[in-house]
N, C-alpha and C positions, 0 to 999 in steps of 0.2 A: 528559522531557527540559527542562532548562533551556536558554535560549540562548545563552548562552555552550558550553554543550557540541554545540549544534547550527551553531554557527558556526564551532565549530572541527573539526566533521568534514564540514560544506561548503567547506570551506577546504582538505580533504583533495585535491580535484578542480581547485582555484584553483593558481596558479603561487607562490602563498605564503602563510605562515600567517597565521590573523588579526595584523594590527597591535599589538593591545597583550598579545602572545601573550609571557609569561615564559620565559624561556631554556630550563630543562627541560620547557618544554610544548613549546617547538620543537622540542625535539631529540625527546619523542615523536613527535613529527607528522611531521620526516622519516624517523624512524625507521619509523613507520605508511606512510612512500612508498617504503622499501627505499631512502634517500639516505647515502651514508658520512657526512656532514654531522651526520647526528644523533650519533655517537661524539665526534665533537670536543666540541660544545656541552657533551654531558655528562661527557667528560674533563677541561673546562678547570672545570669547575664542582666545587671541592675538597670541597662538603659531605657527609653520607651520602648525600640524596637523587640528589648527581647521579653517587655511586656506585650509588647502586639501580636508575638511569635508565639507567646503563652496561652495567649487568647484565645488564637487562632486552632494551635492545636486544642484546646477544649470544647471549642468548638465543631471541631470535626469528629471530635469524641462524644458528642450529643450532652456534653457535662455544661450547661447552657449560662448555670449557678456560678460556677468556676470561670465561666469567659468573661461575664459579667462580672466578678471582682476584677480582672485583670485589664480590661477594658476599662473599667471605674479608674486603674493606678494609671490610667492614660488622661483622662479628659474630662473622667464622671459618665460620661454616656455611653447606653450601649447602640450599638446601629444599628436602625433599624432594617437594615438592606444590604447588600456590599455594596459601600461605596465608597470605598476608601482606595485609593488608587493601588497601594500596595495587592489588597485583597482580589481586585481586580486582575491585577497580573497575576498573581498567582494564579486565579481562575482561568486566564487565557494558557497560560502556561501545560498546565494539568487538566 
């Protein structure tokens, strides 16, 4: 595991994400801690990546209706399995 990933994971036990963390990675950080702030950060990002992170956050919260909405903002399809390269990467990291 590289130093940046290690710092990110170690930071989950700290009070704040690593200082140089970009906004969507901060959303993932807050989401992994169960903090609602993650959703606001992801929703404020209007990119496809923002919609993906927001969908993932709702999915890990168990709010599948909202997850479907945010996945729909990407391509109109609900993933039947974790097939997205980004989701597989997150699954391996965490």
